[in-house]
C-alpha positions as CSV (number, residue, x, y, z in Angstrom):
1,N,-12.3,11.4,-1.6
2,T,-8.1,11.5,-0.8
3,Y,-7.3,11.5,3.0
4,R,-3.5,12.3,4.1
5,A,-1.8,12.0,7.3
6,S,1.8,12.2,7.9
7,A,4.7,11.8,10.1
8,Q,7.8,14.0,10.1
9,L,11.2,14.1,11.4
10,R,13.2,17.2,11.4
11,I,17.3,17.6,11.1
12,C,19.0,20.3,12.7
13,N,21.4,23.0,10.6
14,D,24.6,21.1,12.2
15,F,23.8,17.5,10.5
16,P,27.3,17.0,9.1
17,G,25.5,14.7,5.9
18,G,24.8,11.0,5.5
19,N,22.6,8.7,4.7
20,L,18.6,7.8,5.4
21,K,17.6,4.1,5.8
22,F,14.1,2.8,7.1
23,S,12.0,-0.3,7.2
24,V,8.3,0.1,5.7
25,F,5.1,-2.4,6.0
26,P,2.5,-1.2,3.7
27,G,-0.1,-3.7,5.1
28,S,-2.3,-1.9,2.2
29,F,-4.0,-2.7,-0.7
30,R,-3.6,-0.6,-3.9
31,P,-5.5,1.2,-5.2
32,W,-7.1,2.2,-1.8
33,D,-3.9,3.6,0.0
34,R,0.1,4.1,-0.3
35,C,2.7,5.5,1.6
36,I,5.7,8.3,0.1
37,L,8.6,9.6,1.6
38,V,8.7,13.7,0.8
39,L,12.3,15.0,1.5
40,D,12.7,18.3,1.7
41,G,9.3,18.9,-0.2
42,T,10.3,16.4,-3.3
43,A,8.6,13.3,-3.3
44,V,11.7,10.6,-3.6
45,Y,10.1,7.1,-2.7
46,Q,6.5,5.4,-3.1
47,T,5.2,2.2,-1.4
48,P,5.3,-0.3,-5.0
49,D,2.2,-1.5,-6.5
50,V,2.0,-4.5,-5.3
51,T,-1.6,-6.1,-3.7
52,P,-1.1,-7.1,-0.5
53,N,2.7,-6.6,0.1
54,Q,3.3,-9.1,2.9
55,D,6.9,-8.6,3.6
56,W,8.8,-5.4,5.3
57,I,11.0,-3.6,2.6
58,E,14.1,-1.6,3.6
59,V,14.2,1.8,2.0
60,P,15.5,3.1,-0.1
61,S,18.4,0.3,-0.7
62,A,21.5,-1.0,1.3
63,Q,23.2,2.5,0.6
64,G,20.7,4.5,1.6
65,L,18.9,7.7,0.6
66,P,22.0,10.6,0.7
67,L,21.4,13.8,2.5
68,G,23.6,16.6,2.2
69,A,25.0,18.2,4.9
70,G,22.5,20.8,7.1
71,A,18.9,21.0,8.1
72,H,16.2,18.2,6.5
73,L,12.5,17.9,6.5
74,I,11.6,14.2,5.8
75,E,8.0,13.6,5.9
76,W,6.2,10.1,5.4
77,Q,2.7,10.6,3.9
78,Y,0.1,8.3,4.1
79,E,-2.4,8.4,1.6
80,Y,-6.2,6.7,1.4
81,N,-7.5,6.5,-1.8
82,P,-5.0,8.5,-3.7
83,F,-6.8,7.7,-7.2
84,S,-10.2,8.6,-6.3
85,V,-11.3,5.0,-6.9
86,P,-15.2,4.5,-5.9
87,L,-15.1,3.1,-2.5
88,G,-18.1,1.1,-2.2
89,T,-16.3,-2.1,-2.0
90,P,-12.8,-2.3,-0.7
91,P,-11.6,-5.6,0.1
92,S,-12.6,-7.7,3.0
93,T,-9.0,-8.2,4.2
94,W,-8.2,-4.3,3.8
95,R,-6.5,-2.9,6.9
96,G,-5.6,0.8,5.5
97,A,-2.3,1.1,7.4
98,V,1.5,1.8,6.9
99,W,3.7,1.0,9.3
100,I,7.5,2.6,9.6
101,D,10.0,1.6,11.4
102,N,14.4,0.9,12.0
103,V,14.6,4.7,10.8
104,N,18.3,4.6,10.7
105,I,20.4,7.9,9.9
106,T,23.9,7.7,9.9
107,S,26.5,10.6,9.2
108,T,29.4,10.4,6.9
109,T,31.9,11.8,9.2
């Protein structure tokens, strides 16, 4: 089975527009889990297929993800077993977690 959890950030209607950046540490193993960023209902990023990932990743780039003026819903989704792999023997070092940090929204005005 696939299991999901998420954290949401809502941006108000009077937001003038800007850029979103954050850091993610996917302390996870493919194909057992992944992290996806959903912006206004559209998936715009997922953790790379690296097993295991040992470093923080600055997302989505040095410039950031552009956010237009107005309200936005930003959602970080964590998926456990998104590829429906038989779960009899996950790796012994598997921890099943993703950490989000340094969320930064800069205004363009």
